[in-house]
C-alpha positions in Angstrom: -16.1 34.5 -39.8 -13.5 34.1 -42.6 -10.9 35.8 -40.3 -11.5 33.3 -37.5 -10.9 30.4 -40.0 -7.7 32.0 -41.2 -6.4 32.4 -37.6 -7.2 28.8 -36.8 -5.4 27.5 -39.8 -2.3 29.4 -38.8 -2.2 27.9 -35.3 0.3 25.1 -34.6 -2.5 22.5 -34.3 -4.2 23.8 -37.4 -0.9 23.6 -39.4 -0.2 20.1 -38.0 -3.7 19.0 -39.1 -3.3 20.4 -42.6 0.1 18.7 -43.0 -1.2 15.4 -41.7 -4.2 15.6 -44.0 -2.0 16.5 -47.0 0.1 13.3 -46.7 -2.7 10.8 -47.5 -4.0 13.1 -50.2 -0.5 13.3 -51.8 -0.2 9.5 -51.7 -3.7 9.1 -53.3 -2.7 11.6 -56.0 0.4 9.6 -56.7 -1.5 6.4 -57.0 -4.2 8.0 -59.2 -1.6 9.5 -61.5 0.3 6.3 -61.8 -2.9 4.3 -62.6 -4.0 6.8 -65.3 -0.6 6.8 -66.9 -0.6 4.5 -70.0 3.0 3.4 -69.6 2.8 3.0 -65.8 6.6 3.1 -65.1 7.1 6.2 -67.2 5.0 8.5 -65.0 6.8 11.1 -62.9 3.9 12.1 -60.7 4.4 9.3 -58.0 8.1 10.1 -57.5 7.3 13.8 -57.5 4.8 13.4 -54.7 6.9 11.0 -52.7 9.8 13.4 -53.0 7.5 16.1 -51.5 6.6 13.8 -48.6 10.2 13.0 -48.0 11.0 16.8 -47.9 8.3 17.2 -45.3 9.8 14.4 -43.3 13.2 16.1 -43.4 11.5 19.3 -42.2 9.9 17.4 -39.3 13.3 15.8 -38.5 14.9 19.2 -38.4 12.3 20.6 -36.0 12.5 17.5 -33.8 16.3 17.9 -33.7 16.0 21.6 -32.7 13.4 20.8 -30.0 15.6 18.1 -28.6 18.5 20.5 -28.2 16.2 23.1 -26.7 15.1 20.5 -24.1 18.7 19.6 -23.4 19.4 23.3 -22.8 16.6 23.5 -20.3 18.0 20.5 -18.5 21.3 22.4 -18.3 19.4 25.2 -16.6 18.2 22.8 -13.9 21.9 22.5 -13.0 23.3 19.3 -14.5 26.0 21.0 -16.6 26.2 24.4 -14.9 28.0 23.4 -11.7 31.3 21.7 -11.5 30.3 19.7 -8.4 26.9 18.7 -9.7 26.3 15.0 -10.3 23.5 13.4 -12.3 22.2 11.6 -9.2 21.6 15.1 -7.6 19.2 16.0 -10.4 17.5 12.6 -11.0 13.8 12.8 -10.0 11.9 9.5 -10.6 8.6 11.1 -9.7 9.1 13.8 -12.3 10.1 11.3 -15.0 7.1 9.1 -14.2 4.9 12.2 -14.6 6.5 13.0 -18.0 5.9 9.5 -19.2 2.3 9.4 -18.0 1.6 12.7 -19.8 3.2 11.4 -23.0 1.0 8.3 -22.9 -2.2 10.3 -22.2 -1.7 12.5 -25.2 -0.6 9.7 -27.5 -3.1 9.2 -30.3 -0.9 7.0 -32.6 0.1 5.6 -34.9 3.1 4.9 -32.5 2.2 2.4 -29.8 2.3 3.5 -26.1 5.3 1.3 -25.5 7.2 3.0 -28.3 6.3 6.5 -27.1 7.4 5.6 -23.5 10.7 4.2 -24.8 11.4 7.3 -26.9 10.7 9.7 -24.1 12.7 7.6 -21.6 15.8 7.8 -23.9 15.3 11.6 -24.3 15.3 12.1 -20.5 18.2 9.7 -20.1 20.3 11.6 -22.7 19.5 15.0 -21.1 20.3 13.8 -17.6 23.7 12.4 -18.7 25.1 15.6 -20.3 27.8 16.0 -17.6 28.1 12.4 -16.4 25.8 9.3 -16.7 24.1 7.7 -13.7 25.9 4.6 -12.4 23.4 1.8 -12.0 24.4 -1.6 -10.5 22.4 -4.6 -11.5 22.3 -8.4 -11.1 24.5 -9.5 -14.0 26.3 -10.5 -16.0 25.4 -8.8 -19.3 22.5 -10.2 -21.1 20.2 -10.8 -18.1 16.6 -9.6 -17.8 17.7 -7.3 -15.0 19.9 -5.4 -17.5 16.9 -5.1 -19.8 15.0 -3.6 -16.8 17.8 -1.1 -16.2 17.5 0.1 -19.8 13.7 0.2 -19.6 13.7 2.4 -16.5 16.8 4.5 -16.9 17.4 4.5 -20.7 20.6 3.8 -22.5 22.6 6.8 -21.4 23.6 5.3 -18.1 26.7 3.4 -17.0 25.4 -0.1 -16.2 27.5 -2.1 -13.6 26.9 -5.8 -13.8 27.4 -7.7 -10.5 27.4 -11.3 -9.6 24.9 -11.3 -6.7 22.0 -9.3 -5.3 23.9 -8.5 -2.1 26.7 -7.0 -4.2 24.2 -4.7 -5.8 23.1 -3.4 -2.4 26.7 -3.0 -1.2 27.7 -0.9 -4.3 24.8 1.5 -3.8 25.3 1.7 0.0 29.0 2.5 -0.6 28.2 5.2 -3.1 30.0 3.5 -6.0 26.7 3.1 -7.8 24.0 5.7 -7.7 21.1 3.2 -7.9 20.7 -0.6 -8.1 18.1 -2.8 -9.9 17.2 -6.2 -8.5 14.4 -8.6 -9.1 11.7 -8.9 -6.5 8.9 -11.1 -7.8 7.6 -13.0 -10.8 4.0 -13.3 -11.8 4.3 -17.1 -12.2 6.8 -18.2 -9.5 6.4 -15.5 -6.8 9.0 -13.7 -4.6 12.7 -13.5 -4.9 13.4 -14.1 -1.2 17.1 -13.0 -1.3 16.0 -9.5 -2.3 13.5 -9.3 0.5 16.0 -10.5 3.1 18.5 -7.8 2.1 16.1 -5.1 3.4 16.3 -6.6 6.9 19.8 -5.0 7.4 20.1 -2.5 4.5 19.6 1.2 4.9 18.7 1.6 1.2 15.3 2.9 0.0 13.1 1.7 -2.9 13.0 4.5 -5.4 11.1 2.9 -8.2 9.8 -0.3 -9.8 9.9 -1.9 -13.3 7.6 -4.4 -14.8 9.2 -6.4 -17.6 7.4 -8.9 -19.8 9.6 -12.0 -19.9 10.1 -14.1 -23.0 12.4 -17.1 -22.5 14.4 -18.7 -25.3 16.3 -22.0 -25.4 19.7 -21.6 -27.0 23.0 -23.5 -27.5 25.7 -24.3 -30.0 23.9 -27.3 -31.3 21.5 -27.3 -34.3 18.5 -28.9 -32.7 16.9 -30.2 -29.6 18.1 -33.8 -30.1 21.7 -32.8 -29.2 20.7 -31.2 -25.8 22.1 -33.1 -22.8 21.5 -30.5 -20.1 19.7 -27.2 -19.7 21.3 -24.4 -17.5 19.3 -21.5 -16.2 18.4 -19.5 -13.1 16.0 -21.5 -10.8 13.2 -19.0 -11.6 13.7 -19.5 -15.3 13.6 -23.2 -15.0 10.4 -23.0 -13.0 8.8 -20.6 -15.4 9.5 -23.1 -18.3 8.8 -26.3 -16.4 5.8 -27.4 -18.5 7.6 -26.8 -21.8 10.7 -28.7 -20.6 8.5 -31.6 -19.3 6.9 -31.8 -22.8 9.9 -31.2 -25.1 12.9 -32.3 -23.1 11.6 -34.7 -20.4 14.8 -36.7 -20.0 17.3 -33.8 -20.1 19.2 -32.7 -17.0 18.2 -29.3 -15.5 21.0 -27.4 -13.9 20.3 -24.3 -11.7 22.9 -21.6 -12.0 23.3 -18.0 -10.6 21.9 -16.3 -13.6 20.5 -17.0 -17.1 23.5 -15.2 -18.5 25.8 -17.6 -16.7 23.8 -20.5 -18.2 24.4 -18.9 -21.7 28.1 -18.7 -21.0 28.2 -22.4 -20.1 26.2 -23.2 -23.2 28.8 -21.4 -25.3 31.7 -23.2 -23.6 30.3 -26.7 -23.0 29.3 -29.4 -25.5 25.7 -30.6 -25.1 24.7 -27.7 -22.8 21.8 -25.5 -23.7 20.6 -22.4 -21.8 17.3 -20.6 -21.1 17.8 -16.9 -21.4 16.8 -13.8 -23.3 17.2 -13.3 -27.1 19.9 -10.6 -26.2 21.9 -13.3 -24.4 21.9 -15.4 -27.5 23.4 -12.5 -29.5 26.0 -11.7 -26.8 27.2 -15.3 -26.4 26.9 -16.3 -30.1 24.4 -19.1 -29.6 21.7 -20.6 -31.9 18.1 -20.0 -30.9 16.6 -23.5 -30.6 13.1 -22.4 -29.4 11.5 -19.1 -28.7 8.9 -18.0 -26.0 9.0 -21.3 -24.1 7.6 -19.8 -20.9 4.5 -21.6 -19.6 2.3 -18.5 -19.1 1.7 -16.0 -21.8 1.6 -13.1 -19.3 4.9 -14.1 -17.6 6.2 -10.8 -16.0 8.9 -10.0 -13.6 8.8 -7.0 -11.2 12.1 -5.3 -10.4 12.9 -2.7 -7.7 15.1 0.3 -8.1 17.1 0.9 -4.8 18.8 4.1 -3.8 19.9 6.1 -0.8 16.9 8.5 -0.3 13.1 8.8 -0.5 11.5 11.0 -3.2 8.4 13.1 -3.4 5.0 11.9 -4.6 4.3 11.4 -8.3 0.5 11.2 -7.9 0.4 7.4 -8.6 2.6 5.7 -6.1 3.2 2.6 -4.1 4.7 2.3 -0.6 6.5 -0.7 0.8 6.7 -1.4 4.5 8.7 -3.8 6.8 6.7 -4.5 9.9 6.3 -7.0 12.7 4.4 -7.6 16.0 6.0 -8.5 19.3 4.4 -12.0 19.2 3.6 -13.0 15.7 2.3 -16.4 16.8 -0.5 -14.9 18.9 -4.1 -15.2 17.6 -5.1 -12.1 15.8 -1.6 -10.5 15.8 -1.5 -9.9 12.1 -5.1 -8.6 12.1 -4.4 -6.1 14.8 -1.3 -4.9 13.0 -3.0 -4.3 9.7 -6.3 -3.0 11.0 -5.3 0.7 10.6 -5.0 0.2 6.9 -8.6 -0.8 6.6 -9.8 1.9 9.0 -8.2 4.6 6.8 -9.2 2.9 3.5 -5.6 2.2 2.4 -5.4 -0.6 -0.1 -2.9 -3.4 0.6 -1.8 -5.0 -2.7 0.8 -7.5 -1.4 2.1 -9.1 1.8 5.0 -11.6 2.3 6.3 -13.1 5.5 10.0 -13.9 6.1 11.9 -15.2 9.1 13.0 -12.3 11.3 16.5 -13.9 11.7 16.3 -13.0 15.4 14.8 -16.2 16.9 13.0 -19.3 15.6 9.4 -19.0 14.4 9.5 -15.3 14.6 8.5 -13.4 11.4 8.5 -10.0 9.7 6.1 -8.9 7.0 6.8 -7.0 3.8 3.7 -5.1 2.8 2.9 -3.1 -0.4 0.2 -0.5 -0.2 -1.2 2.0 -2.7 -0.3 5.7 -2.2 2.6 7.8 -1.0 3.7 8.3 2.6 2.8 12.0 2.2 -0.8 11.3 1.3 -3.0 12.3 4.3 -4.9 9.0 4.5 -1.7 6.9 4.2 0.1 9.1 6.8 -2.7 8.5 9.3 -2.8 4.8 8.7 1.0 4.4 9.0 1.1 6.4 12.2 -1.5 4.1 13.8 0.2 1.0 12.5 3.6 2.1 13.9 2.0 2.4 17.4 1.0 -1.3 17.2 4.2 -2.6 15.6 7.4 -3.8 17.3 9.2 -3.2 14.1 8.2 -0.5 11.6 10.3 0.6 8.6 9.3 2.5 5.5 11.3 0.8 2.7 10.2 3.2 0.0 7.5 5.3 -1.4 7.9 5.5 -5.2 6.1 5.8 -8.6 4.2 2.8 -9.7 5.5 1.2 -13.0 4.2 3.3 -15.9 4.1 0.4 -18.4 
């Protein structure tokens, strides 16, 4: 019996538990020694125990460092740094990264929050992938936009981010191979769909490779010291709409100017007297502006969903979403949409979103963008899509990709 206890204490989990238990005991001893000392400040016990804790932290840091380098060497074995012609895009596997993040969150027991754990593992994967060359990711810029924040959340900091002026430019850079991937906004929980992004898929050959959900906090910023000096507010139309209630209440008589991006609004606020902007806190730092008000969005759960676009489809991650572009020959016929979507119900495939857009072929003719749960390789999804394709005049799989982890 004693032997089994000894073996357990020498296992990695046993040693980790002993070390974790030792830290609060050491702190308690330091507090007790300090309290029992008559002079208080003259006691050496607290500093001795704290020094021991710091030594243990240094030991943990060294082991973490060694494990990080070991992980990077395994990444090299995959091929990133072993072949002269190998590129990061050839080894990027979004379904694998999503699986790594989900496993990290499942085993997380604190004290670090899930968001912190996901960010740390994302940065580790980003750095390992970029050993030879970083991924090139185009995004709707300029710098300081929420789309740039979505790039970092999804790909980590070890990428080469390419800010572009318009959504169609992002598609063009990826289609031409100048960028490996692109990130564009697709919908906001308060204001709905970004139609320009949807319309790009009508003619683009790109595939959706992933999605990012980003909690959006809007700030009002400018060179002025207070709200009284604000004559106009510049922001992207979506940002103006997401803050409509706050603006009506706090700045009812101030002009609202729609611009191409929130970062463009911040640039104007920097250069123009009396102009304030709605943008992220990062934009205020980049453009040297004063924060006049924070978290001015009308809804506390204000979230924007972004799409990652690339040139190919990827394998299943186990928790996926598929996006379709479909249409019927006569979309104005009674029951046309029902007949088109009936196979999804028959095969128990859940549709989570549907949007209609003009087909751009003739007036009053529409196409439908549909999100469903599952991957195209899932048996039930494959049967449903095969039946749907037989009924559709237009059928296109835009992407089958991991659902946002956080």
